[in-house]
C-alpha positions as CSV (number, residue, x, y, z in Angstrom):
1,X,7.5,24.6,-35.6
2,X,10.6,26.8,-35.6
3,X,10.5,27.0,-31.8
4,X,10.3,23.2,-31.5
5,X,13.3,22.8,-33.8
6,X,15.2,25.4,-31.8
7,X,14.5,23.4,-28.6
8,X,15.6,20.1,-30.2
9,X,18.8,21.7,-31.4
10,X,19.5,23.1,-28.0
11,X,18.8,19.8,-26.3
12,X,21.2,18.0,-28.7
13,X,23.9,20.6,-28.1
14,X,23.5,20.3,-24.4
15,X,23.8,16.5,-24.6
16,X,26.9,16.8,-26.7
17,X,28.4,19.2,-24.1
18,X,27.4,16.9,-21.2
19,X,29.3,14.0,-22.8
20,X,32.5,16.1,-22.3
21,X,32.1,15.8,-18.6
22,X,30.9,12.1,-18.6
23,X,33.0,9.4,-17.1
24,X,35.3,8.1,-19.8
25,X,35.9,4.8,-18.0
26,X,32.3,3.6,-18.7
27,X,32.1,4.6,-22.4
28,X,32.8,1.1,-23.7
29,X,30.7,-0.8,-21.0
30,X,27.6,-2.5,-22.2
31,X,24.6,-0.2,-22.7
32,X,26.6,2.9,-21.7
33,X,27.8,4.4,-25.0
34,X,24.3,5.8,-25.7
35,X,21.0,6.3,-23.8
36,X,19.1,4.7,-26.8
37,X,19.3,1.0,-25.6
38,X,18.1,2.0,-22.1
39,X,15.3,4.2,-23.6
40,X,14.3,1.4,-26.0
41,X,14.1,-1.2,-23.3
42,X,12.0,1.2,-21.1
43,X,9.7,1.9,-24.0
44,X,9.3,-1.9,-24.7
45,X,8.4,-2.3,-21.0
46,X,5.7,0.4,-21.3
47,X,4.4,-1.3,-24.5
48,X,4.2,-4.6,-22.7
49,X,2.2,-2.9,-19.9
50,X,-0.4,-2.0,-22.6
51,X,-0.2,-5.1,-24.8
52,X,0.3,-7.8,-22.1
53,X,-3.1,-7.5,-20.3
54,X,-4.8,-7.5,-23.7
55,X,-2.9,-10.7,-24.7
56,X,-3.8,-12.4,-21.5
57,X,-7.4,-11.3,-21.4
58,X,-8.9,-14.5,-22.8
59,X,-6.1,-16.8,-21.7
60,X,-5.5,-18.8,-18.5
61,X,-2.9,-17.4,-16.2
62,X,0.5,-19.0,-16.3
63,X,1.7,-20.8,-13.2
64,X,5.5,-19.9,-13.3
65,X,6.1,-21.3,-9.8
66,X,9.5,-22.7,-10.5
67,X,10.4,-19.7,-12.6
68,X,9.5,-17.4,-9.7
69,X,11.6,-19.4,-7.2
70,X,14.7,-19.2,-9.5
71,X,14.1,-15.6,-10.3
72,X,13.6,-14.3,-6.8
73,X,16.6,-16.2,-5.3
74,X,18.7,-15.1,-8.3
75,X,17.9,-11.5,-7.5
76,X,18.9,-12.2,-3.9
77,X,22.3,-13.3,-5.1
78,X,22.7,-10.4,-7.5
79,X,21.8,-7.8,-4.9
80,X,24.0,-9.4,-2.2
81,X,26.9,-9.3,-4.7
82,X,26.3,-5.6,-5.4
83,X,26.0,-4.7,-1.7
84,X,29.1,-6.7,-0.8
85,X,31.2,-5.2,-3.6
86,X,30.2,-1.6,-2.7
87,X,30.9,-2.2,1.0
88,X,34.3,-3.9,0.6
89,X,35.5,-1.6,-2.2
90,X,34.4,1.6,-0.5
91,X,36.1,0.6,2.7
92,X,39.3,-0.3,0.8
93,X,39.2,3.1,-0.9
94,X,38.7,4.9,2.4
95,X,35.3,6.3,1.5
96,X,33.5,8.7,3.8
97,X,29.8,8.0,4.5
98,X,29.1,11.8,4.9
99,X,30.9,13.4,2.0
100,X,32.6,11.5,-0.8
101,X,33.4,13.2,-4.2
102,X,33.7,11.1,-7.3
103,X,37.2,9.8,-8.2
104,X,37.4,9.2,-12.0
105,X,40.8,7.5,-11.8
106,X,41.6,3.9,-12.8
107,X,42.4,3.0,-9.2
108,X,41.4,-0.6,-8.7
109,X,38.9,0.1,-5.9
110,X,37.3,3.0,-7.8
111,X,36.8,0.8,-10.9
112,X,35.4,-1.9,-8.6
113,X,32.9,0.6,-7.2
114,X,31.9,1.8,-10.7
115,X,31.5,-1.8,-11.8
116,X,29.3,-2.7,-8.8
117,X,27.1,0.4,-9.6
118,X,26.9,-0.7,-13.2
119,X,25.5,-4.0,-12.0
120,X,23.1,-2.1,-9.8
121,X,21.8,-0.3,-12.9
122,X,21.5,-3.6,-14.8
123,X,19.5,-5.1,-11.9
124,X,17.0,-2.3,-12.3
125,X,16.4,-3.5,-15.9
126,X,16.1,-7.1,-14.8
127,X,13.5,-6.0,-12.3
128,X,11.2,-5.3,-15.2
129,X,10.5,-9.0,-15.0
130,X,8.5,-8.4,-11.8
131,X,5.8,-6.7,-13.9
132,X,6.0,-9.3,-16.7
133,X,5.4,-12.1,-14.2
134,X,2.4,-10.2,-12.7
135,X,0.8,-9.8,-16.1
136,X,1.5,-13.4,-17.3
137,X,-0.1,-14.6,-14.0
138,X,-3.0,-12.1,-14.5
139,X,-2.3,-10.3,-11.3
140,X,-3.2,-7.0,-13.0
141,X,-4.2,-5.3,-9.7
142,X,-0.6,-5.6,-8.6
143,X,0.6,-3.4,-11.5
144,X,0.0,-0.1,-9.6
145,X,1.2,3.4,-10.4
146,X,3.8,3.0,-7.7
147,X,5.0,-0.3,-9.1
148,X,5.4,1.1,-12.7
149,X,6.8,4.4,-11.6
150,X,9.4,2.7,-9.4
151,X,10.6,0.2,-12.1
152,X,10.6,2.5,-15.1
153,X,12.3,5.5,-13.6
154,X,15.0,3.7,-11.7
155,X,16.4,2.1,-14.8
156,X,16.6,5.4,-16.7
157,X,17.9,7.5,-13.8
158,X,20.6,5.0,-12.9
159,X,21.9,5.1,-16.5
160,X,22.4,8.8,-16.0
161,X,24.1,8.1,-12.6
162,X,26.5,5.5,-14.1
163,X,27.3,7.8,-17.1
164,X,28.3,10.8,-15.0
165,X,28.8,9.8,-11.4
166,X,29.7,6.1,-11.0
167,X,31.3,6.5,-7.7
168,X,31.6,8.9,-4.8
169,X,28.4,9.3,-2.8
170,X,26.4,7.4,-5.4
171,X,27.6,4.2,-3.6
172,X,25.6,5.2,-0.5
173,X,22.1,4.8,-1.7
174,X,22.8,1.9,-3.9
175,X,24.4,0.0,-1.0
176,X,21.3,0.5,1.2
177,X,18.8,-0.3,-1.6
178,X,20.7,-3.5,-2.6
179,X,20.6,-4.6,1.0
180,X,16.9,-4.0,1.3
181,X,16.4,-5.9,-2.0
182,X,18.2,-8.9,-0.6
183,X,15.6,-9.1,2.2
184,X,12.7,-8.3,-0.2
185,X,13.5,-10.9,-2.8
186,X,14.4,-13.3,-0.1
187,X,10.8,-12.9,1.2
188,X,9.3,-13.4,-2.3
189,X,11.5,-16.4,-2.9
190,X,10.4,-18.0,0.4
191,X,6.8,-17.2,-0.4
192,X,7.1,-18.9,-3.8
193,X,8.1,-22.2,-2.1
194,X,4.6,-22.8,-1.0
195,X,2.0,-22.4,1.8
196,X,4.2,-24.3,4.3
197,X,6.3,-21.1,4.5
198,X,3.3,-18.9,5.5
199,X,3.9,-19.0,9.2
200,X,7.4,-17.6,8.6
201,X,6.2,-14.7,6.5
202,X,4.8,-12.4,9.2
203,X,7.3,-9.6,8.6
204,X,6.1,-8.5,5.2
205,X,5.0,-5.0,6.1
206,X,8.4,-4.1,7.6
207,X,9.8,-4.2,4.1
208,X,7.7,-1.1,3.3
209,X,8.8,0.5,6.5
210,X,12.5,-0.2,5.6
211,X,12.0,1.4,2.2
212,X,10.4,4.5,3.7
213,X,13.3,4.8,6.2
214,X,15.7,4.5,3.3
215,X,14.1,7.5,1.5
216,X,14.3,9.7,4.6
217,X,18.0,8.7,5.0
218,X,18.6,9.5,1.4
219,X,17.1,13.0,1.8
220,X,19.1,13.6,5.0
221,X,22.3,12.4,3.4
222,X,21.9,14.6,0.3
223,X,20.8,17.6,2.4
224,X,23.8,17.3,4.7
225,X,26.1,17.2,1.6
226,X,24.5,20.3,0.2
227,X,24.7,22.1,3.6
228,X,28.4,21.3,4.1
229,X,29.3,22.0,0.5
230,X,30.5,18.5,-0.3
231,X,32.2,18.5,-3.7
232,X,29.7,16.0,-5.2
233,X,27.6,17.3,-8.1
234,X,24.8,19.4,-6.7
235,X,22.4,18.6,-9.5
236,X,22.6,14.9,-8.5
237,X,22.0,15.8,-4.8
238,X,18.8,17.8,-5.7
239,X,17.6,15.1,-8.0
240,X,18.0,12.5,-5.3
241,X,16.0,14.7,-2.8
242,X,13.2,15.3,-5.3
243,X,13.0,11.7,-6.3
244,X,13.0,10.5,-2.7
245,X,10.2,12.9,-1.8
246,X,8.0,11.3,-4.5
247,X,8.7,7.9,-3.1
248,X,7.9,8.9,0.4
249,X,4.5,10.2,-0.7
250,X,3.7,7.2,-2.8
251,X,4.9,4.6,-0.2
252,X,3.2,6.4,2.6
253,X,-0.1,6.3,0.7
254,X,0.5,2.7,-0.1
255,X,1.3,1.8,3.6
256,X,-1.8,3.6,4.8
257,X,-4.1,1.8,2.5
258,X,-2.4,-1.6,3.0
259,X,-1.8,-1.6,6.7
260,X,-3.4,1.3,8.6
261,X,-6.8,2.0,7.1
262,X,-9.6,0.2,8.8
263,X,-11.5,-2.1,6.4
264,X,-15.1,-1.3,5.6
265,X,-17.9,-3.7,6.7
266,X,-18.0,-5.1,3.1
267,X,-14.3,-6.0,3.3
268,X,-14.0,-7.3,6.9
269,X,-14.6,-10.9,5.7
270,X,-11.7,-10.5,3.3
271,X,-9.5,-8.9,5.9
272,X,-9.9,-11.9,8.2
273,X,-8.4,-14.1,5.5
274,X,-5.1,-12.2,5.5
275,X,-2.8,-12.9,8.4
276,X,-1.3,-10.1,10.5
277,X,-3.4,-7.6,8.6
278,X,-1.1,-7.7,5.7
279,X,-2.9,-7.2,2.4
280,X,-0.2,-5.9,0.1
281,X,3.4,-5.0,0.3
282,X,6.4,-3.4,-1.2
283,X,6.3,-2.7,-5.0
284,X,2.7,-3.8,-5.2
285,X,3.2,-7.5,-4.4
286,X,0.3,-9.2,-2.7
287,X,0.9,-11.3,0.3
288,X,-2.2,-13.3,-0.3
289,X,-1.0,-14.1,-3.9
290,X,2.3,-15.4,-2.6
291,X,1.4,-17.6,0.4
292,X,-1.7,-19.4,-1.0
293,X,-1.2,-22.7,-2.9
294,X,-2.1,-23.2,-6.5
295,X,-4.7,-25.8,-5.6
296,X,-8.1,-26.3,-7.2
297,X,-9.7,-27.5,-4.0
298,X,-8.6,-24.4,-2.1
299,X,-9.7,-22.2,-4.9
300,X,-13.2,-23.7,-4.6
301,X,-13.2,-22.7,-0.9
302,X,-12.5,-19.1,-1.9
303,X,-8.8,-19.1,-1.0
304,X,-6.5,-17.0,-3.2
305,X,-4.6,-18.7,-5.9
306,X,-0.9,-18.5,-6.0
307,X,2.0,-19.8,-8.1
């Protein structure tokens, strides 16, 4: 017990010390004064993962079609705003795409970049709704380990990023990821419009490819900075590399099972019903779920039900 208390005290003292090197500009921003709100929201998310399926077990799935349309296109707007702000402000500040230390000054462009990164952190909390909608629609199979790992860790890790490095090279990965999310949520927004959009949704698997390329670029970018001695915190560079490696492994496994593995004889009939061989896609979304109509007649014919 004494050892545990000693560890707790050391952790508290380390946290107090770390606050002395945190960015003073963000202290008064919403959710940034303490990690507690972020941790509480993340714990509530995990609690819903446990309680939600039990609540829905004996209930009919919610439709949520209009809600999904509004949500997905709202996420397109939010991510486009973040990517636009980061691009314009970084160019105005003369940022380097190879090595850019953090500037903690009150320069208008630096504050603009920090603000855009804060919105990026907020967007990761909003994305918890992806899982909520899956569970309310009883799409439990879509709530995979990859899906939960991605959503839960991004929100927590980006609180750390905004608290200590809301600028510099942190803008690079956030800009790329926001751009990809514009395309991704645009896809889901179109899919939610109805089956009339199905013929335009042949490009789903390329979202997964884009994300895997993003992780390789992140590793290369961080590795280059470490190799050249870029004055950006090394702990953040190593954290990005380790985190990106986990995503490469998980997304590669997902891509193989969704697009590359040959279906068994028992599943060949199902495979034929999915156009272009696309069964699942980025973050555990199912193409079949998104492009089929919520229509009782089609459901009787064995077609997948969608919002």
